[in-house]
C-alpha positions in Angstrom: -4.8 15.1 10.9 -2.8 12.4 12.7 -4.6 10.9 15.7 -3.8 8.0 18.0 -6.2 5.9 20.0 -5.4 4.5 23.5 -7.4 2.5 25.9 -6.4 4.5 29.0 -8.1 6.5 31.8 -10.9 8.9 30.7 -10.1 11.9 28.5 -11.1 14.2 31.4 -8.6 12.5 33.7 -5.8 12.8 31.1 -6.5 16.5 30.7 -6.6 17.1 34.5 -3.3 15.2 35.0 -1.6 17.2 32.2 -2.8 20.5 33.8 -1.7 19.5 37.3 1.8 18.4 36.3 2.3 21.6 34.3 2.6 23.4 37.6 4.1 20.8 40.0 4.5 17.1 40.4 1.7 15.4 42.5 -0.1 12.1 42.8 -3.4 11.8 41.0 -5.6 8.7 41.0 -7.8 8.2 37.9 -10.7 5.8 37.5 -10.2 3.3 34.7 -12.7 3.3 31.9 -13.2 1.4 28.6 -13.7 4.8 26.8 -10.9 5.2 24.2 -8.7 8.3 24.5 -7.9 10.0 21.2 -4.7 11.9 21.2 -3.7 14.3 18.4 0.0 15.3 18.5 0.4 19.0 18.2 2.3 20.8 15.4 5.7 22.3 16.3 5.1 24.8 19.2 1.5 23.5 19.8 0.3 21.3 22.6 -1.0 17.7 22.2 -4.9 17.6 22.2 -7.2 15.1 23.6 -10.1 14.7 21.2 -13.6 13.2 21.7 -13.8 9.4 21.7 -15.9 9.4 18.5 -13.3 11.2 16.5 -12.3 9.5 13.3 -9.3 9.9 11.1 -9.6 11.7 7.8 -7.5 11.0 4.6 -5.6 14.0 3.4 -6.9 16.0 0.4 -6.7 14.0 -2.9 -4.6 15.4 -5.7 -5.6 14.1 -9.2 -1.9 13.8 -10.1 -1.5 11.4 -7.2 -4.3 9.2 -8.6 -2.9 9.3 -12.1 0.6 8.5 -10.8 -0.6 5.4 -9.0 -2.8 4.2 -11.9 0.1 4.7 -14.4 2.7 3.1 -12.1 0.5 0.0 -11.8 0.5 -0.4 -15.5 4.2 0.3 -15.6 5.0 -2.3 -13.0 2.8 -4.8 -14.7 5.1 -4.8 -17.8 8.2 -5.3 -15.6 6.5 -8.3 -14.1 5.7 -9.6 -17.6 9.3 -9.2 -18.6 10.7 -11.1 -15.6 8.3 -14.0 -16.3 10.2 -14.7 -19.5 13.5 -15.3 -17.6 13.0 -18.8 -16.5 12.6 -20.4 -19.9 15.1 -18.2 -21.8 18.3 -17.9 -19.7 20.5 -19.8 -17.2 22.3 -16.7 -16.1 22.2 -16.9 -12.3 22.7 -13.1 -11.9 19.9 -12.3 -14.3 17.6 -14.9 -12.7 18.3 -13.5 -9.2 17.7 -9.9 -10.3 14.5 -10.9 -12.1 13.1 -12.6 -9.0 13.9 -9.5 -7.0 12.2 -7.2 -9.4 9.1 -9.5 -9.8 8.6 -9.8 -6.1 9.1 -6.2 -5.2 7.0 -4.8 -8.1 4.2 -7.3 -7.5 4.0 -6.2 -3.8 4.0 -2.6 -4.9 1.2 -3.2 -7.4 -0.9 -4.6 -4.5 -0.1 -1.6 -2.4 -1.1 0.9 -5.1 -4.3 -0.9 -5.7 -5.2 -0.8 -2.0 -4.3 2.9 -1.9 -6.6 3.6 -4.8 -9.5 1.5 -3.5 -9.3 3.2 -0.1 -9.9 6.5 -1.8 -12.7 5.3 -4.0 -10.6 5.5 -7.2 -10.3 3.1 -10.1 -7.2 0.9 -10.4 -7.0 1.6 -14.1 -6.5 4.7 -16.1 -9.5 6.2 -18.0 -10.0 4.7 -21.4 -8.6 1.2 -20.7 -10.6 -1.8 -21.9 -10.8 -5.5 -21.6 -9.1 -5.8 -25.0 -5.9 -4.6 -23.3 -5.6 -7.5 -20.7 -2.3 -9.4 -20.2 -2.0 -12.7 -18.4 0.0 -11.1 -15.6 -2.3 -8.2 -14.8 -5.9 -8.0 -15.7 -7.1 -4.8 -17.4 -3.6 -3.5 -17.8 -3.1 -2.1 -21.4 0.0 -3.0 -23.3 -1.1 -2.4 -26.8 -2.2 1.2 -27.0 0.7 3.6 -27.4 -1.5 6.5 -26.0 -1.5 4.7 -22.7 2.2 3.6 -22.6 4.0 5.1 -19.6 7.6 6.6 -19.9 10.2 3.9 -20.5 7.8 1.1 -21.3 8.9 -1.3 -24.0 7.1 -1.2 -27.3 5.3 -4.2 -28.7 8.2 -4.8 -31.1 10.7 -4.7 -28.2 8.6 -7.2 -26.2 8.3 -9.5 -29.1 12.0 -9.4 -29.7 12.6 -10.2 -26.0 10.2 -13.2 -26.2 12.0 -14.7 -29.1 15.6 -14.3 -27.7 17.5 -16.9 -25.6 20.8 -17.1 -23.8 23.1 -14.1 -23.9 21.0 -12.4 -26.5 18.1 -12.5 -24.1 20.2 -11.3 -21.1 21.4 -8.4 -23.1 17.9 -7.4 -24.4 16.4 -7.9 -20.9 19.0 -5.8 -19.1 18.9 -3.0 -21.7 15.1 -3.1 -21.7 14.8 -3.1 -18.0 17.2 -0.2 -17.6 15.0 1.7 -20.1 11.9 0.7 -18.1 13.4 1.8 -14.8 14.5 5.1 -16.3 10.9 5.7 -17.2 9.8 5.2 -13.6 12.3 7.8 -12.5 10.7 10.2 -15.0 7.3 9.5 -13.6 8.5 10.2 -10.0 10.1 13.4 -11.1 6.9 14.5 -12.9 4.9 13.7 -9.7 7.1 15.9 -7.5 7.2 18.6 -10.1 3.4 19.0 -10.1 2.1 21.6 -7.6 0.1 20.0 -4.8 1.1 16.4 -5.8 3.1 13.9 -3.7 2.0 15.5 -0.4 0.2 12.4 0.8 2.6 10.6 3.2 2.1 7.2 1.6 2.6 8.5 -1.9 5.7 10.5 -0.9 7.3 7.5 0.9 6.4 5.1 -2.0 7.6 7.4 -4.8 10.8 8.1 -2.9 11.4 4.4 -2.5 10.7 3.7 -6.1 13.2 6.4 -7.1 16.0 5.1 -4.8 15.3 1.4 -5.5 15.2 1.7 -9.2 18.4 3.8 -9.3 20.1 1.1 -7.4 18.9 -1.6 -9.7 19.9 0.4 -12.8 23.5 0.4 -11.5 23.3 -3.4 -10.9 22.1 -4.0 -14.4 24.7 -1.8 -16.0 27.3 -3.8 -14.2 25.8 -7.1 -15.4 25.7 -5.8 -19.0 29.4 -5.1 -18.8 30.1 -8.7 -17.8 28.2 -10.3 -20.6 30.4 -11.9 -23.4 
């Protein structure tokens, strides 16, 4: 239910004004009050309703798939941030550096958003079965070692180690290929979310997942072009 709160004339006055103006224009004087007016926009074909001042907003029903998507995407994003942290000491390629900074900033911001979303609904920020042994410096309690917890597209331990050991053009090539793989996995996760009955209906989830899909498709195209330019 969407509601809006206004500090306006009393709810009774608002209702009277609406009723009077429905028949003919006229002048009405309302007494000001500090009582908030709660307005609920009507659905298509329905009238707007004025609700009691003690009305509170309610979160939409929670789908378990939404929770799993957010928990998994936090872990997924954490590895992307870990990958971008390697760039500074391993390549001087300005295009790769710029792309890495963009990915690091956007995905760090999205991690914070997903954590807030989960906390607001009383949900854990981590997937069931995670442990302290799975911590990384970039994201506490985000497992990178257990294959059973690896999200689609995430790099294996061997791939991450190869990336850490590379420099220059070799690093650029491994990074771009790895991040294309990584982004492709995020697209799979979004598709899986929207393919699950009852999932992705929460407005915040829908907007976020849609943005992830469009943003990562765009970055995949950028990385494919950068790969073609490498010697």
